[in-house]
N, C-alpha and C positions, 0 to 999 in steps of 0.2 A: 296376581301381583308378583309372585316369585318368578313366573315365566317372563314377565316384563323386565325384571331386574337382570335375569340371566341373558336376555336378548341384548340389553344395553351393554352388559359386560362383554359379550361376544363381539359386538360392533366396535367397542372401544379397543379391544385387543387387535382387531383387524386393521384399524386405521393407523397410519404412520404417526410417530411421535411429533413430527413437525407440524401436523395439522393442529394438534392441541396447543403446541407452543405458539403458533400464530393466532389461533382463536383466542388465546389468553392474552394476546398483545405482547408477547415476548420476542425478542430478537437477540440471538446469540452471535456476537461479533468476535471474529478471530483477528489477532494482531500479534506481532512478535515481541513488542515491548523493548526492542533494541534498535530502534531506527530514529534517533534524535534528529529534529525536534517533533517528528510526527507521532511517535509512540515510544515511550521510554519509562523506566522506573527510577524514581528518585525518592529516597527516604521511605522505601517500601510502598510508594504510591504510584500507580499507573497514571500517566498523564501525557499531554501532548496535543498537537493540533487534531489528530484523528479522534482522540478521546472526546475532546470538546465538540467536534462536529457530530459525532454519533450521539452524544448526550443531548445536543440540540435537536437532532432528528427525532430522538425518542420523545422529547417533550412536545415537539410539534405534531408528531403522528400519534401520540398516545401509546407509545410502545415502551415496554420495560426492557432496557438495554442491559445485557450481561456481557462481560468481556472474558474471552478465553485467550490466554497467551501461550505461545508455542514457538518453535523455531520457524523462521520464515519459510524454509524449504518444505515444511509440513502443512502449510496453510491451505494450499490448493487441494491436497488430499483430504484434509479435514472437511472442506466444503463439499467435495464430491461424495464423501461417505456420510454426510448428514450429521456430523458432530458439531458443526457451526452452520449458521444461516447466511453469513456473508463475511467478507474480509475487508477491514479498514487498515490498509498498510501500503498505501500508494501502489495499488494494482493498476498497471497500465493496460489500456484497451489494445489488444492486438487481434488481427484476423483469426488466428488460431483460437484465442480465448473466446471470441464472439461466437464461434461455432458451438462451444461447450457451455457457455454461461449467458445469463440474461443480465446485462449491465444497466445501471442507472446512467443518467447524464453525467458527464465529467464534472468533478468538483475541484480539480487541481489541473492547471495548465503549466507545463514545465518543459525541460529539455535535458538531454544527457550531457554530462560535463566531465571532462578529464581533470583530475587533481594531481598535482605533483608536489615534491618538496620545494620549498621556496628557493629560488635561484636556478631551478630546472625549467622554468616556464619558457625560457628562450630556446631551449633544446627540444622540448615537447610542446608544440603549439596547438595540437589537435589530434584527432584519431589517426590521421595519416602518418604521424610521427611515432605511433605505437608499434610499428613494424620492428621486429627483433627485440621487443621489450616484454617484460613480465608485468601483467596488469591484473589488479585485484578487483573483484566485483562481488556483490551479494549473491549467495548461492540461490539459484532458481529465479533470479530477478530478470526483468526485461533487459537489463544492461548486458547480461551474459548473452542473451539472444542477439542484441544489437552488434556486439563484437563478433559473434560467430557469423553474422550476415555480411560483414564487410568483405569486399572483394579480395583483401589480403589477410583474411582471418587466420590462415594457416601459418602466418608469420608472427602471430601474437600468442604469447604464452599466458593463458588465462588462469588465474587462481581464484578460488571462491572462498568467501568468508560468510559467517552467519549474521553479522550485524555491521552497521557502518562504524561502530566504535572499534570493532576488530579491523576494519579497513583502515581507520586512522592509524592504529599502532602497527599496521602491516608495512608501512612505507620504508621501514628499515630493510625489508626483504624483497620489495618489489619496486618497479620504476614509477608506477602511477596507479591510480584507481579511478574507476568510472562509477558515478552515481548521479542522482538528479541534481540540477544546479541549485535549487533552493536549499536542499540539505547540505550541499557542498559549502555554500556561503556560511551557513550556520555552524557547521563543523569546524571550518577554518577559524572562525572567531573564537571558538572555545577550545581548540586543540592545543595540547602542550607542545606539539611539534610545529615548526614553521612550515605552513602549507600555502599553496597558491593555485588559483585557477589557471588552467592551460588552454588558452583560446576561448572561443565562444561555444555555446551548446551546439551539438551537431545532429540532434534529432529531436523533433517536437514530440512531447509526451502528453497524453490525456489520461488522467487517472480517475477511476470510477469504482463503484461498489458492485462486485459480481454476486449473482444469486444463481442457484440451480435452475436450469432451464426446463422446469416442469410447471404444472398449473399453480402449485402452492408457491414455488419460488418466484414465478412471474407476478403473482398477485402481491407478494410482499415487496418485490422490486418496485411495482407501481406505487405502492403506498409510501415507500421511502423516497422515491423519485419526486412525488408530489410535495413531500416535506422539504426536500432539497430546493425545489423551485420556490417555495414560500420563503425559505431561509435566505435564498439569493435575493429575492425581491425586497424583503424587509431589512436587508443589510446585515443580517446575523453572520452569514458566511464571511463577509468582508471584515467584520469586527473580530471574528476568531482568527482570521488570517493576519490581521494587523497586530494582534496580541503576540503571535508566535514569530512573525517574519517582518513586521514593519511595513508590509506592502500587501496588495491583494493578489494572491496567486490563484484565486478561484475564478478568475475571468481570463479569457484569451487576450493577449496583447494586440 
């Protein structure tokens, strides 16, 4: 009997912690808590579209969801180092990320949007007018990559901020900022500053949940993906989207 106990203890020590977390039906979800209305803190409560979606996924898949908040720029590193199991913070699918991570199906369809101070939208009508301008983006976000990939990227002075709230208040020091269109509309409605959309979205974005690209990560990805499919079919994703945005951002136009 003692030998059996010792063997079980040895095997337990040898197995990665994520195996037990997943066997126990737990899912550690990383998010910034500073990206209104997707994930934000109000009155000491973490809330937003992403929180509601992940709680619905947990209920559908029988998973115990725990949220870990940290700076947006640290989320990818936390996933790679096994401190979290996935990221729910509007992570855009890119070819580079698909090489490293196993993604679920997209659950948000959006586009990159330029935002300016009200009255400046006639001067800056889209990304081509950002040449010679100082532009703010979220640190480590896909929008930083989009600007860097533009053929005239060297003519744009990019500044990075940790949250879209910081982007909002940065417009006294920059000419524009770039973020997803859905968040832009919501932020403009609540901002104390007079802001405006500058032109139409200039890049289509598909956001999904990334998992580590190993056996355990792909298995959990499949479980979450199945839950997302059910939530899409039974209308839950659309209901959550309507609650936060007044429209369905979970389907392609």
